[in-house]
C-alpha distance (Angstrom), angle and dihedral (degrees) to the residues before:
residue distance angle dihedral
X1 . . .
X2 3.81 . .
X3 3.79 114.6 .
X4 3.78 116.4 -118.7
X5 3.77 114.7 -113.2
X6 3.78 132.4 -132.0
X7 3.79 139.4 179.4
X8 3.77 122.4 -85.1
X9 3.77 98.8 -180.0
X10 3.79 104.8 -55.6
X11 3.80 92.5 -25.7
X12 3.78 122.5 95.9
X13 3.81 110.3 -137.9
X14 3.82 136.6 168.4
X15 3.81 108.2 -78.7
X16 3.80 90.0 -127.8
X17 3.82 89.8 63.5
X18 3.80 100.4 50.8
X19 3.80 98.0 83.7
X20 3.81 89.9 52.5
X21 3.81 92.2 47.6
X22 3.82 92.0 48.9
X23 3.80 90.2 47.7
X24 3.80 89.3 54.2
X25 3.81 90.1 52.9
X26 3.80 94.5 51.7
X27 3.80 94.8 40.8
X28 3.79 86.6 55.7
X29 3.81 97.0 49.4
X30 3.83 102.3 35.8
X31 3.80 96.3 103.1
X32 3.81 94.4 52.1
X33 3.81 98.4 27.6
X34 3.81 98.2 110.3
X35 3.80 93.8 43.9
X36 3.80 91.4 49.9
X37 3.81 92.1 48.9
X38 3.80 89.6 56.1
X39 3.80 94.6 44.0
X40 3.78 99.5 44.5
X41 3.83 94.7 45.3
X42 3.83 95.4 35.5
X43 3.80 85.6 -121.2
X44 3.80 93.2 -61.2
X45 3.82 92.2 119.9
X46 3.80 87.0 75.1
X47 3.81 90.6 58.2
X48 3.82 92.1 47.5
X49 3.81 91.0 51.9
X50 3.78 94.0 44.3
X51 3.81 90.5 50.4
X52 3.81 90.6 50.7
X53 3.79 92.6 54.2
X54 3.80 97.8 38.2
X55 3.83 90.4 54.5
X56 3.82 95.1 39.5
X57 3.78 99.6 90.7
X58 3.82 90.6 -130.5
X59 3.81 107.6 160.2
X60 3.78 140.2 -167.6
X61 3.80 112.8 -73.4
X62 3.80 97.1 20.1
X63 3.80 128.5 129.0
X64 3.80 116.9 -122.0
X65 3.80 131.6 -176.6
X66 3.81 115.0 -153.5
X67 3.82 109.5 -161.8
X68 3.82 124.8 -161.8
X69 3.78 83.0 13.1
X70 3.80 95.1 172.3
X71 3.78 111.4 -179.2
X72 3.79 93.6 -9.7
X73 3.81 108.0 -98.7
X74 3.81 94.2 142.1
X75 3.80 93.8 34.5
X76 3.79 90.6 57.4
X77 3.81 91.7 54.1
X78 3.80 92.4 42.7
X79 3.81 95.6 49.2
X80 3.78 90.9 54.8
X81 3.79 91.0 46.3
X82 3.83 97.8 51.5
X83 3.81 92.7 42.7
X84 3.76 129.1 -160.5
X85 3.81 92.3 -44.8
X86 3.79 92.4 56.0
X87 3.78 134.7 67.9
X88 3.79 134.3 -135.2
X89 3.79 118.5 -165.7
X90 3.81 108.6 -158.2
X91 3.80 113.2 -156.0
X92 3.78 135.7 179.1
X93 3.80 133.1 156.6
X94 3.81 90.4 -136.3
X95 3.79 115.2 78.2
X96 3.80 94.8 -159.5
X97 3.78 92.9 53.9
X98 3.79 92.0 45.0
X99 3.82 91.2 51.6
X100 3.81 91.1 48.5
X101 3.79 90.4 50.8
X102 3.80 92.5 48.7
X103 3.80 91.1 51.3
X104 3.82 91.5 49.5
X105 3.80 92.8 50.6
X106 3.81 92.1 47.7
X107 3.81 89.7 49.2
X108 3.82 87.3 55.4
X109 3.79 92.0 50.5
X110 3.81 95.0 -105.4
X111 3.79 113.7 134.2
X112 3.80 118.1 105.6
X113 3.81 100.1 71.8
X114 3.82 98.0 37.3
X115 3.79 131.8 83.5
X116 3.78 129.6 179.4
X117 3.81 130.7 -132.9
X118 3.80 123.9 -179.3
X119 3.78 103.0 -147.9
X120 3.77 146.2 142.3
X121 3.81 109.1 -109.1
X122 3.80 88.9 -134.5
X123 3.82 93.1 59.5
X124 3.80 110.2 32.9
X125 3.83 115.3 -172.2
X126 3.80 89.7 -148.5
X127 3.82 133.9 110.4
X128 3.79 126.1 -93.6
X129 3.81 120.4 -102.2
X130 3.81 93.5 9.3
X131 3.82 110.4 121.0
X132 3.79 130.8 66.9
X133 3.81 90.9 -155.3
X134 3.79 138.9 13.2
X135 3.80 119.0 -159.2
X136 3.79 130.3 -169.9
X137 3.79 123.9 176.7
X138 3.79 121.7 -168.8
X139 3.79 93.5 -23.6
X140 3.79 109.0 96.2
X141 3.79 95.2 77.4
X142 3.82 89.1 59.2
X143 3.81 92.9 55.2
X144 3.81 116.0 102.3
X145 3.82 97.3 -146.2
X146 3.79 106.7 30.9
X147 3.80 93.1 178.2
X148 3.81 89.9 56.5
X149 3.81 90.9 49.9
X150 3.81 92.1 49.7
X151 3.80 89.1 48.7
X152 3.81 90.8 51.1
X153 3.81 90.9 50.6
X154 3.79 90.1 50.8
X155 3.81 92.4 49.1
X156 3.82 96.3 53.1
X157 3.81 94.8 45.8
X158 3.79 120.5 95.8
X159 3.80 117.2 -122.6
X160 3.78 103.4 -84.0
X161 3.81 91.0 28.9
X162 3.78 125.1 130.7
X163 3.80 135.8 -137.7
X164 3.80 117.8 -147.5
X165 3.81 116.9 -164.9
X166 3.80 118.6 -175.8
X167 3.78 111.0 -171.6
X168 3.77 144.2 152.2
X169 3.78 108.1 -94.4
X170 3.78 142.4 169.6
X171 3.79 119.2 -49.2
X172 3.80 110.8 -118.7
X173 3.82 97.1 -159.1
X174 3.80 116.0 83.2
X175 3.81 89.6 -169.2
X176 3.80 92.0 59.7
X177 3.80 96.3 42.8
X178 3.85 99.0 89.3
X179 3.80 92.4 51.5
X180 3.80 92.2 43.2
X181 3.81 92.5 49.8
X182 3.81 92.2 47.7
X183 3.79 92.4 49.3
X184 3.80 97.6 44.8
X185 3.81 99.0 38.9
X186 3.82 100.3 35.1
X187 3.80 110.2 20.4
X188 3.80 100.2 35.2
X189 3.84 96.2 60.5
X190 3.81 89.3 49.6
X191 3.82 90.2 52.1
X192 3.79 88.0 49.4
X193 3.78 90.8 53.0
X194 3.79 93.0 46.6
X195 3.80 98.9 44.5
X196 3.81 104.8 25.6
X197 3.82 100.1 21.5
X198 3.80 87.2 -123.8
X199 3.79 120.9 103.1
X200 3.81 94.6 163.2
X201 3.80 95.9 62.0
X202 3.79 92.3 52.5
X203 3.78 91.4 45.0
X204 3.81 86.0 55.7
X205 3.82 89.1 50.6
X206 3.79 92.3 55.4
X207 3.79 93.0 44.9
X208 3.81 94.2 45.5
X209 3.79 90.4 58.4
X210 3.78 90.9 57.3
X211 3.80 95.7 52.1
X212 3.82 94.2 43.5
X213 3.83 116.2 104.9
X214 3.79 113.4 -89.8
X215 3.79 123.8 -120.1
X216 3.81 98.3 -84.5
X217 3.80 93.3 43.0
X218 3.80 93.8 51.5
X219 3.81 90.4 47.3
X220 3.80 88.5 54.3
X221 3.81 91.5 47.7
X222 3.81 90.2 53.5
X223 3.80 90.4 50.8
X224 3.79 90.5 50.3
X225 3.82 89.1 52.4
X226 3.81 88.6 58.5
X227 3.79 102.5 -95.5
X228 3.80 118.9 140.3
X229 3.81 133.5 -157.8
X230 3.80 87.7 29.5
X231 3.75 118.8 179.6
X232 3.77 143.6 146.4
X233 3.77 139.0 -142.4
X234 3.80 120.4 -150.0
X235 3.79 117.6 -134.1
X236 3.82 124.3 -164.2
X237 3.82 92.2 6.6
X238 3.81 92.4 -50.2
X239 3.79 97.4 -51.9
X240 3.79 81.0 124.3
X241 3.79 129.6 18.9
X242 3.79 129.3 -163.6
X243 3.81 111.0 -144.4
X244 3.79 125.1 -165.8
X245 3.77 133.8 -175.0
X246 3.80 133.7 169.5
X247 3.79 134.4 -140.0
X248 3.80 114.3 -137.4
């Protein structure tokens, strides 16, 4: 039986190979990941993430699952927001990234209300109807089967719960597009080579954004997964979009 194919950047590869390819990317960039995030976004990624959490409605005592948590930027904000009575489950498919995130949170004094689960977002080893919120920042485009991941998010949310997906999206300004394309496709890989000694991984990043579903398509995919009251808010002219959907 022929394996289905999927995008890995601009390349078409067997779907069964994507998780391994993505793992190779993040294993390669773990040590310089946080520095590169600041450099390549001019620090704006911190504002995007803060906006996502500050407008999330996450409250003291709630349970939150942070998927594709990376080095813990969202988890750090969430843990402080839910407080000692709440719980944040920090999850990532990549063990190196998860370990880096755990170390960062511990260094910031965050430990008691956080637990860690290494898991594929498509197949979450977590109970049904458990979380008040699920968050995912800049991870969905790396998932092989996005519909399966959206379905898993829906399953683990309580009725009344909300999914928050922050992701690179499609630029809405035609005037900015030439400069954006030049920066992301030409400059970004060079920064990756200079700072992280890895141009290929950051070339993949730029390409993966362009083959990821646009704002309207992702909204539709969330609706098909069962979410209601779905919507999105463009940030930085649509370079990034914050999607939300509720389980009722």
